[in-house]
C-alpha positions as CSV (number, residue, x, y, z in Angstrom):
1,M,-18.5,148.8,-26.3
2,M,-16.1,151.2,-28.0
3,V,-17.2,152.4,-31.5
4,P,-14.6,151.1,-33.9
5,M,-13.0,154.1,-35.7
6,D,-10.2,154.8,-38.0
7,I,-7.1,156.5,-36.3
8,A,-7.7,159.8,-38.2
9,S,-11.2,160.2,-36.8
10,L,-9.8,160.1,-33.2
11,N,-7.8,163.3,-33.6
12,D,-9.6,165.3,-30.9
13,Q,-10.6,162.4,-28.6
14,N,-9.3,162.4,-25.0
15,R,-6.6,159.7,-25.0
16,Y,-6.9,158.9,-21.3
17,E,-10.7,158.3,-21.5
18,L,-10.2,156.2,-24.7
19,V,-7.5,154.0,-23.2
20,H,-9.3,153.6,-20.0
21,T,-12.3,152.3,-21.8
22,S,-10.0,150.1,-23.9
23,L,-8.4,148.6,-20.8
24,D,-11.8,147.8,-19.3
25,L,-12.9,146.1,-22.4
26,A,-9.6,144.2,-22.6
27,E,-10.0,142.8,-19.2
28,Q,-13.5,141.7,-20.0
29,S,-12.5,140.0,-23.3
30,S,-12.0,136.3,-22.7
31,S,-8.9,134.8,-24.3
32,V,-7.9,137.9,-26.2
33,F,-5.0,139.1,-24.1
34,T,-2.3,137.2,-22.2
35,R,-1.0,140.3,-20.5
36,I,-2.4,143.8,-19.8
37,Y,-0.4,146.9,-19.1
38,R,-2.9,149.2,-17.4
39,D,-0.6,151.6,-15.5
40,E,1.8,152.1,-18.4
41,A,-0.9,152.6,-21.0
42,L,-2.8,155.1,-18.9
43,K,0.4,157.0,-18.1
44,T,1.2,157.1,-21.9
45,A,-2.3,158.3,-22.8
46,A,-2.2,161.0,-20.1
47,H,1.1,162.3,-21.5
48,A,-0.4,162.4,-25.0
49,D,-3.3,164.4,-23.8
50,V,-0.9,167.0,-22.2
51,M,1.0,167.2,-25.5
52,R,-2.1,167.5,-27.5
53,M,-3.6,170.3,-25.2
54,S,-0.4,172.3,-25.5
55,R,-0.4,171.7,-29.3
56,Q,3.0,169.9,-29.3
57,P,3.6,167.9,-32.4
58,Q,3.2,164.1,-32.0
59,S,2.6,161.1,-33.9
60,P,-1.1,160.4,-35.0
61,L,-0.8,157.2,-32.9
62,A,0.3,159.0,-29.8
63,G,-1.9,157.9,-26.8
64,L,-4.1,155.6,-28.9
65,P,-4.6,151.9,-27.7
66,V,-2.5,149.4,-29.5
67,S,-1.8,145.7,-28.9
68,V,1.3,143.6,-29.6
69,K,1.4,139.9,-30.3
70,D,2.7,137.7,-27.4
71,L,5.9,136.6,-29.3
72,L,7.2,140.1,-29.2
73,D,9.6,141.0,-26.3
74,V,8.4,143.6,-23.7
75,A,11.1,144.5,-21.3
76,G,10.6,142.9,-17.9
77,D,8.3,140.1,-19.1
78,T,9.1,136.6,-20.3
79,T,8.0,136.2,-23.9
80,M,5.5,133.2,-23.8
81,A,4.4,133.1,-27.4
82,G,1.1,131.6,-26.5
83,S,2.7,128.7,-24.7
84,V,3.3,127.6,-21.1
85,V,6.6,125.9,-22.0
86,L,8.6,129.0,-21.4
87,D,7.2,129.7,-17.9
88,G,10.1,130.5,-15.6
89,H,12.5,131.5,-18.4
90,P,14.3,134.8,-18.2
91,A,12.4,138.0,-18.8
92,A,13.2,140.1,-21.8
93,S,15.9,142.7,-21.0
94,S,14.6,145.1,-23.7
95,D,11.6,145.7,-25.9
96,A,11.5,144.2,-29.4
97,T,12.6,146.7,-32.0
98,V,9.0,147.1,-33.3
99,V,7.7,147.6,-29.8
100,A,10.3,150.2,-29.0
101,R,9.4,152.1,-32.1
102,L,5.7,152.1,-31.2
103,R,6.5,153.4,-27.7
104,N,8.8,156.1,-29.3
105,A,5.7,157.2,-31.4
106,G,3.7,157.5,-28.2
107,A,1.4,154.6,-28.7
108,A,-0.3,153.4,-25.6
109,I,0.4,149.6,-25.6
110,I,-2.4,148.1,-23.6
111,G,-1.3,144.6,-23.7
112,K,0.1,141.4,-25.3
113,T,-2.4,139.4,-27.5
114,N,-3.1,135.7,-27.5
115,M,-2.0,133.5,-30.4
116,T,-1.6,130.0,-31.6
117,E,1.2,128.4,-29.6
118,F,4.6,129.5,-31.0
119,G,2.7,130.9,-34.1
120,F,2.5,127.5,-35.7
121,S,-1.0,127.4,-37.2
122,G,-3.3,129.5,-39.2
123,V,-6.4,128.5,-37.1
124,G,-5.8,130.4,-33.9
125,I,-6.9,127.7,-31.4
126,N,-5.0,127.8,-28.1
127,P,-5.5,125.2,-25.3
128,H,-3.5,127.1,-22.8
129,Y,-5.1,130.5,-22.8
130,G,-8.3,129.9,-24.6
131,T,-9.3,130.6,-28.2
132,P,-10.3,134.1,-29.0
133,A,-13.8,134.3,-30.6
134,N,-14.5,136.0,-33.9
135,P,-15.8,139.5,-33.1
136,L,-18.5,139.1,-35.8
137,D,-19.7,135.6,-34.8
138,A,-18.5,134.2,-31.5
139,T,-19.0,130.6,-32.7
140,R,-16.3,131.0,-35.3
141,I,-12.5,131.3,-35.2
142,T,-10.6,134.5,-35.7
143,G,-7.9,132.6,-37.6
144,G,-4.2,132.7,-36.6
145,S,-1.7,132.7,-35.6
146,S,-2.3,136.4,-34.7
147,S,-5.7,135.5,-33.3
148,G,-5.9,138.0,-30.3
149,A,-4.4,140.7,-32.4
150,A,-7.3,140.6,-34.9
151,A,-9.8,140.1,-32.0
152,S,-8.4,143.2,-30.2
153,V,-9.0,145.4,-33.3
154,G,-12.2,143.7,-34.4
155,A,-13.9,144.1,-31.1
156,G,-13.0,147.8,-30.9
157,I,-10.5,147.5,-28.1
158,C,-7.5,148.8,-30.1
159,V,-7.0,151.0,-33.1
160,A,-4.2,148.7,-34.4
161,A,-2.3,145.5,-33.5
162,L,1.0,144.2,-34.3
163,G,1.2,140.6,-35.5
164,S,3.7,138.4,-37.2
165,D,3.3,136.7,-40.5
166,T,5.3,133.6,-41.6
167,G,2.7,132.0,-43.8
168,G,-0.3,134.4,-43.4
169,S,-0.6,134.9,-39.7
170,V,-1.5,138.6,-40.1
171,R,-3.6,138.3,-43.2
172,I,-5.6,135.2,-42.2
173,P,-7.2,136.7,-39.1
174,A,-7.6,140.1,-40.8
175,A,-9.6,138.4,-43.6
176,L,-11.8,136.2,-41.2
177,C,-12.5,139.2,-39.1
178,G,-13.3,141.8,-41.8
179,L,-10.1,143.8,-41.1
180,V,-7.1,145.0,-43.1
181,G,-3.8,143.2,-42.6
182,F,-0.3,143.9,-44.1
183,K,2.7,141.6,-44.6
184,P,5.7,143.7,-45.5
185,T,8.7,142.6,-47.4
186,M,10.4,141.0,-44.4
187,R,13.7,142.9,-44.7
188,R,11.9,146.2,-44.2
189,V,10.8,145.6,-40.6
190,P,13.3,144.3,-38.1
191,T,12.5,141.0,-36.3
192,S,14.8,141.5,-33.5
193,G,13.2,140.7,-30.2
194,A,10.5,138.5,-31.8
195,L,10.5,134.8,-31.0
196,P,11.1,133.0,-34.3
197,L,9.1,130.4,-36.2
198,A,11.0,130.4,-39.5
199,P,13.6,133.1,-39.7
200,V,13.8,132.9,-43.5
201,L,10.1,133.7,-43.7
202,D,9.2,135.6,-40.5
203,S,7.8,139.2,-41.0
204,I,6.0,141.6,-38.6
205,G,2.9,143.7,-39.8
206,P,-0.1,145.5,-38.6
207,I,-3.8,144.7,-38.4
208,A,-6.1,147.7,-38.4
209,R,-9.5,148.9,-39.8
210,S,-8.2,150.6,-42.9
211,V,-5.4,150.5,-45.4
212,A,-4.4,154.0,-44.3
213,D,-4.0,152.8,-40.7
214,C,-1.9,149.9,-41.7
215,L,0.3,152.2,-43.7
216,L,0.7,154.5,-40.7
217,V,1.7,151.7,-38.3
218,D,4.1,150.2,-41.0
219,S,5.7,153.7,-41.4
220,L,6.4,153.7,-37.6
221,I,7.9,150.1,-37.3
222,A,9.8,149.9,-40.5
223,D,13.3,150.9,-41.1
224,Q,12.2,153.4,-43.7
225,A,8.7,154.8,-44.1
226,L,7.0,154.3,-47.5
227,T,5.6,157.1,-49.7
228,P,2.8,155.6,-51.8
229,E,1.5,157.6,-54.7
230,A,-2.2,158.2,-55.3
231,V,-3.2,156.0,-58.2
232,S,-6.2,155.5,-60.3
233,L,-7.3,151.9,-61.0
234,S,-7.8,152.9,-64.7
235,G,-5.0,151.4,-66.7
236,L,-3.7,149.2,-63.9
237,K,-3.1,145.5,-64.8
238,F,-3.8,142.8,-62.4
239,A,-2.9,139.0,-62.6
240,V,-5.4,136.6,-61.2
241,P,-3.6,133.2,-60.9
242,E,-5.4,130.3,-62.7
243,D,-3.9,127.7,-60.6
244,L,-4.3,126.5,-57.0
245,V,-5.6,129.7,-55.3
246,M,-9.3,129.1,-56.4
247,D,-9.3,125.4,-55.4
248,D,-11.8,124.3,-52.8
249,I,-13.3,127.8,-52.6
250,D,-16.6,128.2,-50.9
251,D,-19.7,130.0,-52.3
252,T,-19.4,133.1,-50.1
253,V,-15.8,133.7,-51.1
254,A,-16.3,132.9,-54.7
255,R,-19.2,135.3,-55.0
256,A,-17.5,138.1,-53.2
257,F,-14.2,137.7,-55.3
258,T,-16.2,137.6,-58.6
259,V,-18.2,140.8,-57.7
260,T,-14.9,142.5,-56.5
261,L,-13.2,141.8,-59.8
262,S,-16.2,143.1,-61.7
263,K,-16.0,146.4,-59.6
264,L,-12.4,146.8,-60.3
265,S,-12.9,146.1,-64.0
266,A,-15.7,148.7,-64.1
267,A,-13.3,151.2,-62.6
268,G,-10.9,150.7,-65.4
269,A,-8.5,148.0,-64.2
270,S,-7.4,145.2,-66.6
271,I,-8.0,141.8,-65.0
272,V,-6.1,138.9,-66.6
273,E,-6.1,135.3,-65.6
274,V,-2.5,134.0,-65.7
275,P,-1.2,130.4,-65.6
276,M,0.9,129.9,-62.5
277,K,1.7,126.2,-62.7
278,M,4.7,126.7,-60.3
279,F,2.2,127.4,-57.4
280,A,1.7,123.5,-57.2
281,E,5.4,123.2,-56.2
282,A,5.1,125.7,-53.2
283,R,4.0,123.1,-50.7
284,D,7.0,120.9,-51.3
285,I,9.5,123.7,-51.3
286,N,8.0,125.5,-48.2
287,R,9.2,123.3,-45.4
288,F,11.0,126.1,-43.7
289,P,8.6,126.4,-40.7
290,Q,9.0,122.7,-39.8
291,I,12.8,122.7,-40.3
292,E,13.6,125.9,-38.5
293,S,11.0,125.4,-35.7
294,W,12.5,122.0,-35.1
295,R,16.0,123.5,-34.7
296,W,14.6,125.9,-32.2
297,H,12.4,123.6,-30.2
298,H,13.9,120.2,-30.2
299,K,15.6,120.5,-26.9
300,L,12.5,121.8,-25.3
301,L,10.4,119.1,-26.8
302,A,12.8,116.5,-25.4
303,T,12.1,117.7,-21.9
304,H,8.7,119.4,-22.0
305,A,6.7,117.6,-24.7
306,D,3.7,117.2,-22.4
307,Q,3.4,120.9,-22.1
308,Y,3.0,121.6,-25.8
309,D,-0.2,121.8,-27.8
310,T,-0.2,118.4,-29.4
311,L,-1.3,119.9,-32.7
312,V,1.6,122.3,-32.7
313,A,4.1,119.6,-31.5
314,T,3.1,117.4,-34.3
315,R,4.0,120.1,-37.0
316,I,7.3,120.9,-35.3
317,R,8.3,117.2,-35.2
318,A,7.8,117.1,-38.9
319,G,11.0,119.0,-39.3
320,E,13.2,116.4,-37.6
321,K,13.8,114.3,-40.7
322,Y,15.4,117.2,-42.7
323,T,19.2,117.5,-42.9
324,E,21.1,120.7,-43.4
325,Q,21.7,119.5,-47.0
326,D,17.9,119.3,-47.4
327,F,17.6,122.8,-46.1
328,Q,20.1,124.2,-48.5
329,R,18.4,122.4,-51.4
330,L,15.1,123.8,-50.6
331,L,16.7,127.4,-50.3
332,A,18.0,126.8,-53.8
333,A,14.6,125.6,-55.0
334,R,12.9,128.7,-53.5
335,K,15.3,131.0,-55.2
336,D,14.5,129.4,-58.6
337,W,10.7,129.4,-57.8
338,I,10.9,133.2,-56.9
339,S,12.7,133.8,-60.2
340,R,9.9,132.1,-62.3
341,V,7.0,133.7,-60.3
342,E,8.6,137.2,-60.7
343,H,9.1,136.5,-64.5
344,A,5.4,135.5,-64.8
345,L,4.4,138.8,-63.1
346,I,6.3,141.1,-65.5
347,G,3.9,143.7,-66.9
348,F,1.4,143.4,-64.0
349,N,1.0,145.9,-61.2
350,A,0.0,143.1,-58.7
351,M,-1.7,139.8,-58.2
352,L,-5.2,139.5,-56.9
353,M,-6.6,136.4,-55.2
354,P,-8.9,135.5,-52.2
355,T,-6.8,135.8,-49.1
356,V,-8.3,132.5,-48.0
357,P,-10.8,130.4,-49.9
358,I,-13.2,129.9,-47.0
359,I,-15.2,131.9,-44.5
360,A,-14.3,131.6,-40.8
361,P,-15.1,127.9,-39.7
362,R,-16.9,127.2,-36.5
363,T,-14.6,126.6,-33.6
364,E,-16.4,123.6,-32.3
365,A,-15.9,121.6,-35.5
366,L,-12.1,122.2,-35.4
367,L,-11.9,121.2,-31.7
368,A,-13.8,118.0,-32.4
369,S,-11.5,116.5,-35.1
370,E,-7.8,116.7,-35.7
371,E,-8.4,115.7,-39.4
372,T,-10.8,118.7,-39.8
373,F,-8.3,120.9,-38.0
374,F,-5.3,120.1,-40.3
375,D,-7.5,120.2,-43.5
376,V,-8.8,123.7,-42.5
377,N,-5.3,124.8,-41.5
378,R,-3.9,123.9,-44.9
379,L,-6.6,125.7,-46.7
380,L,-6.2,128.8,-44.6
381,L,-2.3,129.0,-45.1
382,R,-2.3,128.0,-48.7
383,N,-2.8,131.3,-50.5
384,P,-1.1,133.8,-48.2
385,S,1.9,131.5,-47.8
386,L,2.7,131.9,-51.5
387,I,3.6,135.5,-50.8
388,N,5.9,134.5,-47.9
389,L,7.7,131.9,-50.1
390,L,8.0,134.7,-52.8
391,D,9.6,137.0,-50.2
392,G,6.9,139.4,-51.3
393,C,4.5,141.9,-49.8
394,S,0.8,141.7,-49.5
395,L,-2.4,143.4,-48.2
396,S,-5.6,141.7,-47.3
397,L,-8.7,143.9,-47.2
398,P,-12.4,143.1,-46.8
399,C,-14.4,142.5,-49.9
400,Q,-17.5,140.8,-48.8
401,R,-21.1,141.7,-49.6
402,T,-23.2,143.4,-47.0
403,G,-24.7,140.8,-44.7
404,D,-22.1,138.2,-45.5
405,L,-19.4,136.9,-43.2
406,P,-16.0,138.5,-44.0
407,V,-14.0,137.7,-47.0
408,G,-10.5,138.9,-47.7
409,L,-9.1,140.2,-51.0
410,M,-5.3,139.7,-51.2
411,I,-3.1,142.2,-53.2
412,G,0.3,140.5,-53.6
413,A,3.6,141.6,-55.2
414,P,7.3,140.6,-55.2
415,A,9.9,141.9,-52.8
416,M,10.1,145.7,-52.1
417,A,6.9,146.5,-54.0
418,D,5.3,147.6,-50.7
419,A,4.7,151.2,-51.7
420,R,3.0,150.1,-54.8
421,V,0.9,147.5,-52.9
422,F,-0.3,150.3,-50.5
423,S,-1.1,152.6,-53.5
424,I,-3.3,149.9,-55.1
425,G,-4.8,149.0,-51.8
426,L,-5.9,152.6,-51.1
427,A,-7.4,152.8,-54.6
428,I,-9.2,149.4,-54.3
429,E,-10.5,150.2,-50.8
430,H,-12.0,153.5,-52.1
431,V,-13.8,151.7,-55.0
432,L,-15.1,148.9,-52.7
433,S,-16.5,151.4,-50.2
434,D,-18.6,153.2,-52.8
């Protein structure tokens, strides 16, 4: 298999050979990809090699293997979004904006990655195309909904992947697979050409092996590149919510989070536990995925219900009971909630919490019981979805002890604090790697 590397370490590597190996691995990786673009990717890699040999300036991502989630339009293909319901629908006439921006940067897009059907679950199970295995333990889930995205990076097939994040769908699989995932402030990265789940929450972000690589991809797909400053942890002040985010935490995650906070404190950071009673309101306010997905899917469900994953259809149908008045009421409640959370965070550089409170569950247990599936799904989505409701930005980076299954540390902040979150993420990553 390919040796997983950060993008910077591949500077002198032959792109054509690298992408050829990636494509071979992609074709051998069950359930990770729904579509592979062999000819286009090899042509892009060969061009990057020519440019590199002639010392022409190009993006650090030029000619490197990248994957895109199956809900992003690629010109000439029908966007299936991990489903079979849209089979036969018109092909996309153009690339999604973020896909086009990757192409303009010279990235070799090797394929579309598998996902939870229509992005509606944090678990990553897909009955149509199979469920990608966690690269670190094939008996466990990758998490979702960007399941194939994380698997493509975790298995060393791609240097980075684009996913979407409506309630944690980039950060959950990043956390469960020992990777870095970034959810931007949604307005920074265009969602045009992405099949929607909940447009008031949908965002598009990268999964990669390092904070720097996520920053690079974000700089290529966002409307404006960030310029994070180098910071020391000494003197930074972090809020650790007292409420909700530590509930039902398992021993591995609790141990890793406690040790991580100790390391950050030893590096000079101030760690303060902060009451966040309003977090208990989030579940009742955040009905936007059900409401907005019902609006998009109700006609398809009326005619093609038997083709949907029943676990997904159940969640979509939960939006049927909400009226436009309900929707507007929830938008107002969200606005008030955001104001209160932002007020509680005044004086802090960021929030810290476990990305998810559990390690990756075994796939078999989730397939055997719908009750277990929905319990796990709620746990996986609970913490990261707080940032989506906040309209904020967030990094998840690995913080587990050597030998343990992956645990994610989530750095979160309000809207448009993306550069600060990256600055903090780079500093924390450095401390945790020592």
